[in-house]
C-alpha positions as CSV (number, residue, x, y, z in Angstrom):
1,M,29.4,-30.1,8.6
2,S,28.6,-26.5,9.5
3,L,25.3,-25.0,9.1
4,K,26.8,-22.4,6.5
5,D,28.0,-25.6,4.4
6,R,24.5,-27.3,5.0
7,L,22.8,-24.2,3.8
8,L,24.8,-24.4,0.6
9,E,24.5,-27.9,0.1
10,D,20.5,-27.6,0.5
11,M,20.4,-24.7,-2.1
12,K,22.3,-27.0,-4.5
13,V,19.9,-29.8,-4.0
14,A,16.8,-27.3,-4.2
15,M,18.2,-26.0,-7.3
16,K,18.5,-29.5,-9.0
17,N,15.1,-30.4,-7.7
18,K,13.6,-27.1,-9.3
19,D,12.3,-26.4,-5.6
20,T,11.9,-22.7,-6.1
21,I,10.5,-22.0,-2.6
22,R,13.2,-24.0,-0.7
23,K,15.9,-22.4,-2.8
24,N,14.7,-18.8,-2.4
25,S,14.4,-19.3,1.3
26,V,17.8,-20.7,1.7
27,Q,19.4,-18.0,-0.5
28,M,17.6,-15.2,1.2
29,V,19.2,-16.7,4.5
30,R,22.4,-16.9,3.2
31,A,22.4,-13.3,2.1
32,A,21.5,-12.4,5.4
33,I,24.3,-14.1,6.7
34,L,27.0,-12.7,4.0
35,Q,25.3,-9.2,5.2
36,V,25.9,-9.7,8.7
37,E,29.2,-11.0,8.3
38,K,30.2,-8.0,5.9
39,D,28.7,-5.3,8.1
40,N,30.4,-6.5,11.2
41,K,33.5,-7.6,9.5
42,I,33.5,-11.1,11.0
43,T,33.0,-14.7,10.2
44,L,29.6,-16.2,11.7
45,D,30.0,-19.6,13.7
46,D,26.7,-21.9,13.9
47,D,25.5,-19.9,16.7
48,G,25.8,-16.4,14.9
49,I,23.9,-18.5,11.9
50,I,21.2,-19.5,14.3
51,E,20.5,-16.1,15.2
52,V,20.4,-14.8,11.8
53,V,18.1,-17.8,10.8
54,A,16.2,-17.2,13.9
55,K,15.4,-13.4,12.8
56,E,14.6,-14.6,9.4
57,V,11.9,-16.7,10.8
58,K,10.7,-13.9,12.9
59,K,10.2,-11.6,9.8
60,R,8.2,-14.3,8.2
61,R,6.0,-14.8,11.0
62,D,5.5,-11.1,11.0
63,S,4.6,-10.6,7.6
64,L,2.4,-13.8,7.7
65,T,-0.1,-11.8,9.9
66,E,0.0,-8.9,7.0
67,F,-0.6,-11.4,4.3
68,E,-3.6,-13.0,6.3
69,K,-5.4,-9.6,6.5
70,T,-5.1,-9.3,2.8
71,G,-6.5,-13.1,2.6
72,R,-4.0,-14.0,-0.3
73,Q,-3.8,-17.6,0.0
74,D,-1.1,-18.4,-2.3
75,L,1.1,-15.8,-0.3
76,I,0.3,-17.2,3.0
77,D,0.8,-20.8,2.0
78,D,4.4,-19.8,0.4
79,I,5.3,-18.0,3.8
80,K,4.2,-20.9,6.1
81,R,6.4,-23.1,3.7
82,E,9.4,-20.8,3.9
83,I,8.9,-20.6,7.9
84,D,8.8,-24.4,8.1
85,I,11.8,-24.9,5.8
86,L,13.9,-22.3,8.0
87,I,13.0,-24.0,11.2
88,Q,14.8,-26.9,10.0
89,Y,18.0,-25.1,10.7
90,L,17.0,-24.1,14.0
91,P,17.9,-26.3,17.3
92,E,14.8,-28.2,18.7
93,Q,12.1,-25.5,19.8
94,L,11.3,-25.5,23.5
95,S,8.0,-26.2,25.0
96,E,6.0,-23.7,26.7
97,E,6.5,-25.7,29.8
98,E,10.2,-25.7,29.3
99,L,10.0,-21.9,28.8
100,E,8.1,-21.3,31.9
101,V,10.8,-23.1,33.7
102,I,13.3,-20.8,32.6
103,V,11.2,-17.9,33.0
104,K,10.7,-18.8,36.6
105,K,14.3,-19.4,37.3
106,A,15.0,-15.8,35.8
107,I,12.5,-14.0,37.9
108,D,13.9,-15.6,40.9
109,N,17.4,-14.6,39.8
110,T,16.5,-11.1,39.0
111,G,14.3,-10.5,42.0
112,A,11.6,-9.4,39.6
113,A,8.2,-8.7,41.5
114,S,6.0,-6.8,39.1
115,P,5.1,-6.1,35.3
116,R,7.4,-3.4,35.3
117,D,10.5,-5.7,35.6
118,I,9.6,-7.6,32.4
119,G,12.7,-5.9,30.7
120,K,15.1,-7.4,33.4
121,V,13.7,-10.7,33.0
122,M,13.7,-10.7,29.2
123,Q,17.1,-9.8,29.4
124,S,18.0,-12.9,31.5
125,V,16.1,-15.2,29.3
126,L,16.9,-14.3,25.9
127,P,20.5,-15.2,25.7
128,Q,19.5,-18.8,26.9
129,I,16.6,-19.4,24.4
130,T,18.3,-17.8,21.1
131,G,16.7,-19.7,18.2
132,R,14.9,-22.0,20.2
133,A,11.7,-19.9,21.1
134,D,10.1,-17.1,19.9
135,G,10.5,-13.7,22.1
136,K,6.7,-12.8,22.0
137,M,6.0,-16.4,23.6
138,V,8.5,-15.5,26.2
139,N,7.0,-12.0,26.8
140,Q,3.5,-13.5,27.2
141,I,4.9,-16.1,29.6
142,I,6.5,-13.5,31.8
143,K,3.5,-11.3,31.6
144,K,1.1,-14.3,32.9
145,I,3.4,-15.1,35.9
146,L,4.2,-11.4,36.9
147,G,0.8,-10.1,35.9
């Protein structure tokens, strides 16, 4: 079953179970996928869908920090639940140790020696970790190793 089919089936189940947060989360991701497909006049495969889901998770994590500043616990809980739901559609997340190994290889391959080379290393690492790790974490690991 493709990821697109799984999203559709999960949305149907959420509607039957009256799980509003799950239904809304899946609907938003499906809308984002459709938007990318229409904008680029393509049909996304599972890898493309994973990229869209990863972007949606990132958006929610970014908005979570804003909601935490406001102190609205109800919104914070909803966003956290949405993140948990969307992460189910991503491949298994890489641990910090696994990321360090990938980053160190990329540093060796690019010849990076200082914090000014972070861009080169990020460019090398990001295609390898799409949907499996957060870019901020990768950036922090690179800074730690190079700086």
